[in-house]
N, C-alpha and C positions, 0 to 999 in steps of 0.2 A: 437850718439844713442839717440833716443827719446823714452821716456816711454809712452806707450799707456795705458791709464787708461780706463778700461771698466766699464761702469756703471752697477750696479746690480739693477735690478728692481724687486720689490716684487709685485706679482699680488694681486689685491684686492679680497676680498671674492666674490664680484659681478662678477668679471672677471672669477673666477674659476667656479662659478655657471653657467655662460654663456657657458663655455667650456663643462661642464658636462651635461647640459640640453639635448642636442641631444642624448647623450648616454643613459640617463635615459629614454627618450621617446622610444628608440629602445628596451631597456630591458623590458619596460612595454608592448610593442607590442609582444615581444617574450613570455612573461609570459602569456598574454591573449591567444595567439595562442596555447600554450602548455596546458593551463588549460582547453581548450575546448575538448582535447582528453582524454577520460576516461582512468583511470590508468590501467584497465584490458581490454584494447581495443583488438580487434581481429587481431592486427598486428602480422604477423608470425615471429617466431624466426628461425634463421638459424645457421647451423654449417658450418664451412669451413673444408678444408682437414686437416689442422693442428688440429682442434678440434676432428675430427674422429680418427686421429692417437693417440692423447693424451688420449681421453676418452676410446677408445676401443682397443688400441694397434694394430691397423690395419696398415699394411705397405702401402706406396704410390702405389705400384704395385697392391695390393689387391683392393684399392679404385678404381683405374682405371679399373680393371677387373670387379668389381661390377657395375660400371657406364656403361661400354660397354655391359654387359650382361643384364642390366635392373634391377638388384637387388637393386641398389640405385637410386631412382629418384632424379634428380638434376635440378638446374637452373644455367645457365652459364651467368655471367655478365662480359663481357670482357674476361679476362684470369682467372677470379675467379669462382670456382665452389661452389655453395651454396646448402646445403641439409637441407630441412625443418625439424625442430626438431620434429614436430608432425608426419611426415612421418617416421622418424627414429624410434620413439617410437612405431608406429604401426608395423613396421617390427620386432622390438624386441618382441612385444607382440604376433604377429602371429607365431613367431618361438620359442616361449617358450615351453620347454619340461617339462611336469609334470610327476613325477614318482609315 
């Protein structure tokens, strides 16, 4: 049996800096791209089916019925149904009953 000794090498600070430099450049690029988008941009927010169920206590069958009858406007992305928060708020406001 022969013992194989493995050498442990400790990287230098310069070697570590060289490894991290591309990562830091990518992070700077991401930071610059995201800082160009205003924080209150007009990007739409969306609910999913599970959000509607949790927020409003609506059953899955009711959500399907509301979609099919046009009560709930939606966007379909693959198998995912998305409901614009603004549109849902408008529906709620339009159906508000004041006594």
